[in-house]
N, C-alpha and C positions, 0 to 999 in steps of 0.2 A: 971510473968504475965502482969503487970503493964508495965514493959518495952517493952514486946512485943506489947502491945497495942498501948503505945507511937509511937514506931517505926513504924506501920501500919499507925498510923494518919499522921506521918510525910511523909512516903512514898506517902499517897493521896494528901498531900498538895502540893508535889513537882510535882505528875503528874498532878494535878489540873493546876498548873503553866504552865506546858509544853504545855497543850491542851490549854490553854487560848492564849498563845504565837503562837501556830499553826493556830487557828482560827483568830489571828489578823493579821497572814501573808497571810491568804486566802482572807481575807476583805480588803488587803491592794490597790486593783485594780490591781495588778500583776497577771493575771489569769492564766499566763503559767508558770508551776513549772517544774524544772528539765531541763536537755539538749534538746533541740527541732531542729530538721533538717528537712525542708520541700522544696519539689520539686513540684512545680505548672507547669502542662503543659495545653494543649489545647486538646479538644475531638477529634479533626481531625487526621487522619492517616499521619503519616510522610512518604512522597514520595520522598524526596530530601534531600541531606546532604553530607557530606564527610564520607560516609560509605557505604557499599554493603548490600542492603536490600536481604535476600534470602526469598524464598517464606512462610517458615514455622518459620522463626525466629521472635523473640521478639525484639522490639527497644527500646533502651532507650537513652534518650537524654542526653549528657553530660551537668552538671549544675553548676553554679558558686558556690563557697563555700561562699558566703554571703548571707545572708538570713535576712529580715525585720520583726520582729514580732510587730504586732500592738496590744497594751495593750487599748482595747477600753474605759475600765472605765475611766482611768485618761488622755487620750488624749495622751500618750507617745508613741514614736515608738523607738525602740532599734534596733540597728543593730549590729548583733554578727557575729563573724567569727567562724570557726570550730576550731582553736587554741586559744581558749578564754582565754584573759589575766586578772588576778585578778586585780580590782581595788582598790582604797582607801577605798572604802565601803566594807569591808571583810564580807563574808557570813559564819556564823556558822551554820553546819547541827548537828543535833542530831539525832543519830539513837536510836529508841526504841528497846528493846528485851523484851521476856517474864519474865527475873528475874531482870532487872535494867533500869535506866535512866541515863542520863547524865545533869548534870546542864548546863545551858546555860545562859550565860551572854548577855545582850542586850545594845547596845548603840543607839545614834541618828541615826548611820549610819550602822546598823547591822539588819540582818534578821533571824529569826529563821525558820527553816525547818525540817520535819520530812520525814522518809524513811519507808513504810510499809514493814512489815516483810513477808517472804514467807508463814508463816502461815496464815496471813491476806491476802495476794493476792489469796491463794488457796480456800479461802472460797467463793470468788466472780466469779461468772460465766459471768457476764456482765461488760464492762467498759463503761461509758457512755461518752458523749463530753466533759464534764468539769472534767474528771479525771484529777489527778494530775501526772498521768503516762506521763513521757517524751516521745515523739514521733519521728520519721523520717518517713515524709510522700514521697513515691516514686509515681508519676503519671505515669500509664503504659500507657497512650495515648503516651507518648515519649518514652516508651520502652527503657529506657538507659541501656547499658551492663556497664556502668562505676561504681565504687564504690559510696556508698552513703555517703554524708558527713553528720557529726553529729555537732550539735549545743548545748552545754551545757545550760540549764535554769537557772534560779535564784538560784534554790536549786540543788547543786550538788549530782549526785546520786552515790552510792558506789559499786553498782552491775555493770555487764559487760557492755561494751559499745555496741551502736547498731550494729546489723550486716551491713556486708557491701555485696554490690553487689547484692543486693534483687531483683531478676528478676521472671518474670514468661513467660510461654510458654503456648498457648492454643494447647494442645495436642490432642483435639477431640472438636467436636461441643458443647458439654456439659462438658468438662473436662479441668482443668488447672493444672499446675506443677508450683510450688513455688520452688525455689533455692537461696541459698545465702552462703556466706564464713561464716565460724565458727567464733562466737565472743570469742577473747581470754578470758578464765576463764570460759566460760558458759558451764554448764552441761546440759541443757536442753532449751528447746524454747516452749514458747506456744503461740498459734495461735489464733487470733480472726479475725472475719469477720462482717462487717456491708454493708448495701447497700447505703449508702452515706457517705462521709468523716466525717461528724461531727455528725453521727447517733449513734445509740447505737450498741456497738461491742459485739458480743457473742464468747465465747471461744469454738472453735471446736477441739482444738486438742493440746495436750503437746506431745512433740517428742525430743529426742535426736539427730535426723538426721538433716541435712542441707538440707533436701529436703521434699517437702510435695505436694502430688497429691489429688485433690478433685474432685470427679466425680458427675454426675447427677445434674449440674447446669442448669440453664435456658439459653438458646443459645441466642445471641443477648443481654445479660444484662451486667450491669457494678456492681462490687464487689470492695469494699476496704479489704484488708486483713493487720493486725496488728500483727507482729512478735516482742515478746519479751524475749529477752535472760535472764536465771536465772543463778546464782552462788549460787549453793545450794539454799537457801531461799532468797536470795537477786535478787531483780529484775533488770534488767538492762534498758537501753533505749530503747523504742519502735521504729519500723520502719513500715510506711504504704505505701502500693502499692496499685495503681489503677488497675483493672484487668477486661478484657473484655471476654467474650466468643464469640468465633467465628464460624461461619458455616464453613464446610469442603469445601475444593476446589472442584471442578466440576472435572468431569473425562469424556473422549472420547468426546472431543471437535473436531468437522469435519467441514469442510466447502465445499461449491459448487459454482460454477459459473453459472450463466445463464444471457445471455446478459450484462445488466450493474448493476445487482443484485448479492451480495454475500450472502448466505444464512448459518447461523450456526446453529448448533445442539450440545446439551451437556447431559450427565447425571447428575442428581442432586447431589449437594453436601449436605450432611446430615445436618439438620439444618438450611438451606437457605430457605427464604421466597419468594427472589426475587433476579435477577442479573442486575449488571452493565455492560454494555458494552463500552468497549474504543475502539478506532480506531488509527492507525498511518500509515504513509507510510515509516517509520523507524523502524525496529525490536527490536532497544533498548532504543529508545526516542521518545518523541512527542506525547505521546498517549494523547486523548482527549476524554473524555466521550460523547457518541452519542446517548445513549439510556437506558431505564430500562424496564425490562419485569418481568414478574411473570412466564412466559413459559420456555420452554426448548428449544426454537428456537428464533431467531431474524434473519429478512432480512433487509440488508442495501443496499438501492435502489438508483438509479440514479448517479451511481458512474462515473468517469472519464475514458473515454477510454483509454488503454494502460496503466492505473496505476496499481500499486501493493500495496496491503493493508496487514496490520498485524493486529490483534484483542489480546483482553484481556478480560477476563470474571471475574469478582468479585462474589463470592456468597455472598448475603447480608441477614442479619436478623435485623430489628430494626435500619436501617442505619449504622449497623456495618459491615464492609465489611472482608471476608475472604481472604485466599492466593488467589492470581491471579494466572491464567493460560493463558499462551500467544500461539498463534499459531505457530508452529515451521517454517513453510515455508511460503512464500508470495502467496496471491491471486491475481492473477491478471486478470483484466478485458479486454478482447480482444477487437481489434478494429473491428468494424463493417464498413459497409459502410458510407461515409458523408452523411449529411443531404442532400434532395433533394434542388434543387435552382428553382428560378424563380417560385415558388409557388403562383399560381392566381387562382381567381374565376372568373366566370361570370355568371349574373343571365340569365338564359334562360326565365324565366317567372316569374310570383309571387309565383310558388310554386317549382320550379325548379332550380338547380345550377350546374355548371359544374367547376371542380377542375382541373388545368393543372400544369405539373411541368417538370423541365429537369431531365431527369434520372441521377440517381447516379451511378458513376461508380463502376462496379463490382456487383451491385445489382442485384438479381435474382428475387425478388418479392417485392412488397410494402403492408403493411398492414395499413388500412384506420380506424380510431377511430374517433368517435364524442361525443361531450359534450355540455352541453347548458351554461357553464362557463369554462372559462380558466384554473381554477384549479379544476373543478368539476370532476366526475367520466366520463372516457371515455369509450364507449361501441364499440367494433369492429363492423364495418358494411361492410367492404368489404376487401378480399385479391385479389390482382390483378397483373399482370405483365406488365400492360399498365402503361403509364405515364399521365391518363387522368381518371377522374372518375366523372359521372354524376348520382345526386340523386335527384328524385323528391317526391312527397307527402310532402312537408314540410309545414310548417304553414307561412303563409302569415306575415311578419312584424316582424318575431322572429329572433333573433341572435344565431347562432351556432358556436361551434369552432371544427375545423377538424384538426387531427393531423396524419401525414404521416410518417410511419416509414419503412426506406428501409431495406431489409434482403439480407445478403449473406448466401443463405441457410439457416440454424439455427441461425446464428448470427445476432442479430439486429444492426441497426446502429444508427445514430444521427436522433431524431425526429425533424420535423418543425412543428410548429401549425399556421394555418391560420384560422381567424376570418371572418364569412361571415353572411350575412344576406339576408333575403329574403324581397322584396319591391313589393309594387302594381305595375302594368304596368303603364307607362307613358302615358299622356293623348296624343290624336291624332288630328291632324288636327287644331293646334292652329292658331288662326286668330285673327288680331286686325283691327278694322274698326274704322276710324275717321269720328266722325258726330258733325261738330262745336267744341265744347270744351269737348267733352265726346268722350271716347274710349271703344268701344264696344269689349271685348274678348269673344270669343266662342271657344268651343273646343269638342271632341267627348270623351267619357267615355273610360279607359282602364279597363282592366279585374281587378278585386280585389279593385277597387276604390271605397271607402266609402264616401270621402269627399275630399275638395280641399283646399290647402293654395295659397294664392296668395301675390307675394312680388313685389314691385315697386321701382324704382330709376331712377334718372336722369342721372345716371352715368351707363355706361354698366358694368364696373369691381367693384364698390364697392356701399355701400351706400343703400343697398336693406332694406326695412321694410316692415313686413307683414301688409297688408291691408284689407285682409278678410279671413274668413274661411266659406266655403259654401258647400252645398251638390248637386247644380245644375251645369250645364255646360255651365253657361254664366255668364258674369259679366260687369256692366256698371260703368267705373271709370268716373265720371263727375266733372265738375266746373275746368277743367285743364286749364294750363296757355298757351295763344298762343306763337309760335315761341319757342317751347319747344319740346323735343324729351323724350319719356318717355320709359323706358326698364322693361319687366315683366318676372317674373319667376313664373310657375305654377306648382305645385307638387300634384301629386295624393297621398292620405293618407290611410292607413288601419291601425286601431289599434294604432293609434299615431305615426306611421313608415312612413317617408315620402318616396315616391318613386323618381326616377329620374326627375330632372327638366326638364321643355321643355320652351325656351325663345320666345320671340317676342318683337318688340318695334313700336312705332307708334309716329309722329310727329303731333303735333296740328300747323297748319301753320299760319305765319303771316298774316295778313290781306293786306299789303302791298308787300308781296313778289313776286318776278318775276322767272322764271324759270333758269336764268344765274347768277343773284346774291343776295346776301341777303341784309339787311337794310343797311350795310355798303358800299355797292354800289362797292365793290372790289371782285377779284375772288381769292379765296384761294385753290389751285387746288392740288392734287397728280396725277401722272401718274400712272396707274396700267397697267403694261406692260405684254406682254405675257409670261415674265419670272416669273410673279407675279402668274400664273394659278395653282400652285402645289396641292391647296385644292380644285380645281375646275375641274380638268381633270377627266373625265370617271367617274363623280357622277351621282348619282340617280337625278331626279327633286327635290327631297326634301332636299337631301344634298347639292346639287349646291346652292338652295335658300338659306339654313341655313349658308353655308360657305360664300357666297357673303356678306349676312348680317353681317356677323362676321367682314368682311373686311370694310365694309362700318362703322360699329361703330366703329373701330379703327380710321377711318379718321376723323369722328366727334368728337372722343375724343380729337382731335388735333386741333379743331377749324375750321376745313376747311369746305369748302360749295360746291365744286365742284370735282367730278372724271372725268379724261379722261382716258379712256379703250380702250385697243387695241381690236378691232374689225377685223381688216384686217391688218396682218403683212407681209405676205408673199405670196400675191396673192392669199390669202384664205379668208375663213370667219367663224365666229363663230355663223350664224344664216343661215337658209336655202336659199341660195343665187341661183338666175339664170345664175350667171355669174362666181361664183368662188366655188371650193370644200371645203368641210369642214376643217377646220385648225386642224391639229394634236396636237396643244397645248390646245385644249378644249376636243376633242375625238379621241379614237383610232380607232373607227367605221367610216368607209368611208362613211356610209348611215346617220350618225350623231346619237346624243346620244338619240333620240326619243323625244326631246322636243326643245323649242327655248331658248338657253341661253341668247341673247341678250333682248328678250323680258322681261325675269325675271330680267335681271341686271337693265333695265330702270325703270320697274315698282317698284323694291325694293329701288331704288336709289330715287325716286320721294316720295314713303313712308316715308323716312327717311327725305325729304326735301333738298335733294342733287340735284344739277345740273349734267347732264350726256352728256358728249361729246364724239362722237365717233371717236377714234383714229386710222388713216389709213395711212400705208405707199403706196403711188400711184404707185411707180414705183418698189419696191423691190421684188425679187423673191426668191424662197426657195433656190437656190445655191448660194445666196449672190450677184448675178447679178443684172442688170436693165433691164425692158422692155425698148424698144426705145421710148425715149419722143418725136422724131420726127413722129413716127409712128401715122397716123389718127386713125386707128383701134384700137391702143393701147390706144390712149386719149379716143376714143368714149366708150371703156370698163371701164376706170376709172370713166367718167361722170355717166354712166347707173349704175355703183356700188354705187355711192354717192346718185344717183336718188332712187334707190331701198330702201336705209336706211332711207332717209328723208320722202320718201312717205308712208312707211310702220311701221316706229317707232317714237316714241315721243322723238327724241332725242333733246338736247338743243342746239347742237353744233356739227360741224365737224371738226376734227383737223388732219393736216398734220405735219409730222414732217421732219427731215434734210436729209433724204435719196432721193436725187434729182439725177443727173448725178455722174457717178464714177469719183473720182479724176484722175484716169489714162485715161479718155476719152481724145482723142486729137481735138475733136470738139471745135471750138473758143467760148470764153466766151460770145460773142455777140448773136452766135446762140444757145447756150445752153438757155441763158436768154429769146431768142425771143421763143422756142419752151416752156420752163416752163411757162413763163407768159400767152402764149394761153391756156395750161391747166387749171391754176389757173384762168384765167378770166371766162373760160367755167364753171368750177365747181361753181364758186361764183354766175354766172348767174343762173345756175339749181337750187342752193339752195333757193335762193330768189324767184324765179318761182314757187317753190314748198310751202315754208313758209317762210316769210320775218323775223320771229323771231329766226329762227335759224341761230346762228352766225357761222361763218368760220374764222378760225385761223390757223396760222403756228408757227412752233418753229424752226427755221433754227438754224444753229451751229453758236456760240457765236462769234467766228473769223469773222468778217465783210469781211475780203478780202478772206477768204477760202469759205464762203458761197457764194459769188459772183463767185469764180472760178467753183462751181458745178452748176450753172445757177440760183441762188436765186437773182433777181433784186429787193434788198431791197429798194432801193432809189426809185423805182416806187412804190413799196407796201406801203411806209409810207409817199408818197408826192401825191398819187393819188387814187381816187375812183375807186370801181369796181374790187378790187383785194382782200382784205382781212379786216375782222371787227377788227382783232388784230394781233400783232405779238408779240411772246414770246422766244426772243433769250436765248441760252443755254450758261448762264453766270457762267461757272462752273470753276471759280479759286477763290481765296482768294486774301487778299491783300498783302501776304508776298509771292512773288513769284520771284524766281531767273531764269533767262534765262539760256540756256548753254553757251552763252557768258559772263556770269558773272553779267549781268544787273540787280538788284532789281527793281522792279516795283510792284505799286497796280494795279495789272493786272484786278480784278474784277471791281473797281472804274472807272479806265480808259475806260474798254471795255462797262461797263453800260452807261457811260456818253457818249460814240461814237454812241451808238445806239439811245439815246434819242437825240442827235443832228440830226440824220437823219429824225427825225418825223416832217414832214413839214405839214400833213395833219389832225393832232390831232388824229391819229390813236391810239386805245387802245394799251398799252404797258404793257406786263407782265414780271416780270423777272423769268426765269428758274434757279431754285437753285439746287446746288448738294449734296442733303441729303445723297448721297452714298459715299460722299468723307469725312464725318466728323470723327474726331477722330484721325487722325494720318496724318503725313505729306506724300506728293506724290512723286514720282520720275517717270517722264514720258520723253518721247524722246526729248521734246522741252524745258524741264526745271524742277527745283524744286519746288514743291508748299507747303511751310513748315507752311502757315498759319492754315490749318486744324488741325494739332497739338498742336497749340499754344493757342487755345481759344475754349470754349464751347458755344459763342454767336457769331459765324460767320454768319449764317442765320440770326438772329436779326440785326446785324449790316449792312448786305447786304442789307436787305430789307427796312430797315430805310432810308438807304442812296437812295436807287432806289425810293421810296416814294416821298422823297424831290426834284428828279429829274423828277418827272410826271408818274411814273409807278403807275398803278392803281391794281396791283395785282401780284400774284406768281403762280408759279407751282413747286412742289418739285418732282426732280426724286431719287427713285422711291418709291412705296408703300412698297415692301420688306425691304427697309433701315429704316423703321420706327422701326423695331425691333434690329437695332444695339444698343449695350450700350452706345455709345456716342451720339446717337441720342435723347435720352429722355431728356438732359438738354438742346441741341439745341433747341429741338421743344417747351419745356416748356416757353424758352425765346423768341422764336419767336412768340409765342401765345400771349404776351404781348402787341404786336402791334395791334392786332385786338379785343381787350377787352374793 
């Protein structure tokens, strides 16, 4: 009896020793005991890789055989491999049974571990996160089809090795199936489940099979399954797999195409709460997510014409996608008519607009939509076969967007959008009246005018600043500077929206200004030829006035002070004459335009402070010929024509140019000069008898010998009185001129000096300058004029030289050439001489 008691005491002592060593081992800071293999993945779906993904297949990513175990308590990180080698620090495992124990010797480098018996394992229904059961974790997010690597822990396990190739398949929206390869020596497998990898695992099944199916799971959830093989009562290494329950794939996916929209419909996949829609132009690749929906349909809008599309639909629950379904055939968006072109709108009045466009080829109709913002909701307002549309009843001051879509039968084409806005009608009959240093502006109210904005500048094209907001129809602009032109813009306003501007200008005159020159005493003129009447012909009185004002503004902007305007070019007139018919370059109506263009031109010029000279070709006829200079009746008609201009109009001068005798006329030069001089002296006398302040000048051809050959007695004109007040020779050359014989000459300077040398009577000399030649070298029948292409300061250099030789002004031929690209720099430079 005593022996039995002693024996029991000794066994107890030994057991106590073993238990103590086990406790020490568990407190050593090495929390992981036994072989551990972990595969960590992401929670995202795998959609690429060196494998083929079937719609219902599970995917398992191939993992490395190396794993890092982090021992948090002691800060150590041990890297172990599946083929673990024994180190110098040997580990001795002690296996406890129901009837005996094994003594374990410990050294400074040894650790004692324990292995739970089958009886102990079977008494537990849960395995906590700190369980000393060795595990292999498989992350089902990667869904690998490869064998699972097993890493032994610090304490070697004597049971079966962990199962390999642990996989799962989502066989239904609430059902999964686990499969694995049998572990050698294993007689059964215990299966545990948790809702997190480090959570509490509950045993749910013990089986001898290598497959396990579980139903009635929650769709769209993540679970963790732990599979432990057993050999009899000896537990082996555990393996963990992450599992997702996925909604079933959709069925009956259909597509339909209408215009530029493809509509998708399908039947629900069980367990799905929403759907992801993907699109590609390639059936096998390139799919990108374009939308999410909880409905069983989706409309893909504004697609490219002529393009084919494929779609994939994924059922989704809790952001977990089920198996995809892809459209088997391409959905092609048909080409409709091209968008309309030249889509324009016109404001008919303050509440009416009109849209016009060019027809789209093949279009059978047009559907018109309207919205109040570009990206807003468009409402259909009209279907028409016309290429125009007018709409009234709009709100004044409001912006609208119109969309025009052409249709070829039922197939729509490309839309075109046009922004339009309604504005109050412009003001009417705007006038500017000068009273000393005050300009009075008056106008008549337009429809829907609520107020007016007034802008002012001293330059026509820029520098405008708002100077007033008023509700009245008149405004006084006071304390203005003398010798200054002011430009105005008047806007009608409704609800803060400005209507179309109306412009006018007025000049505060200098106190010592004269009709023909400004304070500099020089004439700076531009010829306005019959060739420049493009914006004046066949216009209403108001349009004519507006357009001539615009031309004068251009003249003023170049610091000129005189206009020489064609009033009789071919034995005709731009005014109602008793001697000449209406000029067809101003009106197509043989009875005239219904107003007096010459009276308007003179009045508007004087308003702007410009001197006005009436330009006449005394001999030229419409067929290019000449009246007979020797004919007394022809001369009398010329004199009467000048008389009616000077008597009836406030002109500042009469100007003749170089069309005298034809160069082919065989009359002797002396006779030509005698006949021309008679006419010139008679005209001069008539002008002075009517108004001595009206000047008379001639612009002969620049070549002195040629001018003489056609009847110009320039020697007499520049040495005697009673002929002219000024001569303006046409000096239309540069100083880089090469004659046909190859002689290089300073043609401008030489000719300019020749004319100056002829001036024996101190007659005013003005230089006729060739604005029309700037920018490029010229080839003529007489030679090559290279200077125009070599410099942008020809006019500056020429007038500077002429001034030094006694010239007191210039005239530019002609107004229309001010628009030449090369003229800008030339005119800017020329302006420097008069500033």
